[in-house]
Structure formats: structure tokens, C-alpha cells
MILO-333750 format. One record per atom (N, C-alpha, C, O): residue in one letter; x, y, z. Coordinates in steps of 0.05 Angstrom, whole numbers, plus 5000, padded with zeros to 4 digits. Layout:
! MILO-333750
aXYZ...
END
This chain:
! MILO-333750
x791307572953x793707682955x796207532969x798407642975x795507272973x798107042980x798707002946x801106972941x797006992927x798706952902x800207132896x802607102892x798407422896x800307592890x803307632903x805207712890x803507552932x806307492938x808207382922x810207472911x806307072921x808406852911x809806952879x812106892873x808007102862x807907142840x810707392840x812807392826x810007552858x811807732861x815307572874x817507622863x815207442893x817307282898x818207132875x820707122871x817007042864x817506842831x818607052819x820906992811x818107292812x819207502792x821707612806x823607652790x822207662828x824507752845x826507552839x828607642830x826107262843x828307092843x829107072818x831507042813x826907092795x827706972762x829707292751x831107292731x829107542770x830507692762x833507672772x835407762759x833407532794x836107502810x838307392795x840507482791x836807102782x837806922765x838707062747x841107032741x837507192735x838507272700x840407522707x841307652688x841207612735x842207862739x842008082720x843508142701x839408202729x838408452719x837108602743x836108482762x837108842739x836709052757x833509012767x832008952748x832509032789x830308972807x828609082789x826408962788x828909302771x826909492755x825409252736x823109252728x827509062730x826408902712x824008672720x822908522704x823508672745x820508542761x818508652746x817308502731x817708942745x815209072738x814409052714x812109122711x815908942684x814708852667x813608542665x811908432652x815508452687x814608192685x812308112701x811107902697x811608302721x809108342739x807208352724x805508182724x807108612703x805008702687x803908482671x801508422669x806108352660x804908082635x803507902654x801307822648x804807812680x803307662697x800907712706x799507502703x799607912716x798008082728x796108012700x793907922703x797208052674x794808102664x793507862655x791107862648x795407602655x794907362653x792907222672x790907072668x794007302695x792707142721x789907332733x790007572737x788507222736x786007362748x785407442778x783407422791x788507572786x788307702808x786807902821x786807992844x785207972796x783108162802x780908082814x779708232829x780207842809x778207712825x778707702851x776607642862x780507732867x780707682901x780507932910x780507972934
END
């Protein structure tokens, strides 16, 4: 769960840096969740 929160915070800061709406986080999260083995936690 800690890894998931780190990924979320990273995505949040990334979306802020590129000045996009918070909704842009979800596509990023989807891509990261597919690549990271979070399902094992």
C-alpha cells in the first residue's frame, strides 16, 4: 500500500508540473498499475 501511495503522489506532482487537471492522474495511474506488481501486495 505504501508503494501505491508513492505512485499516487508521484503522479500528482507530475500532473502539477505539467499544469494539467487532476483528472490526468488516472490515465497515468492506470499505466503505472499495469506495469507495477501492486497486485501482489
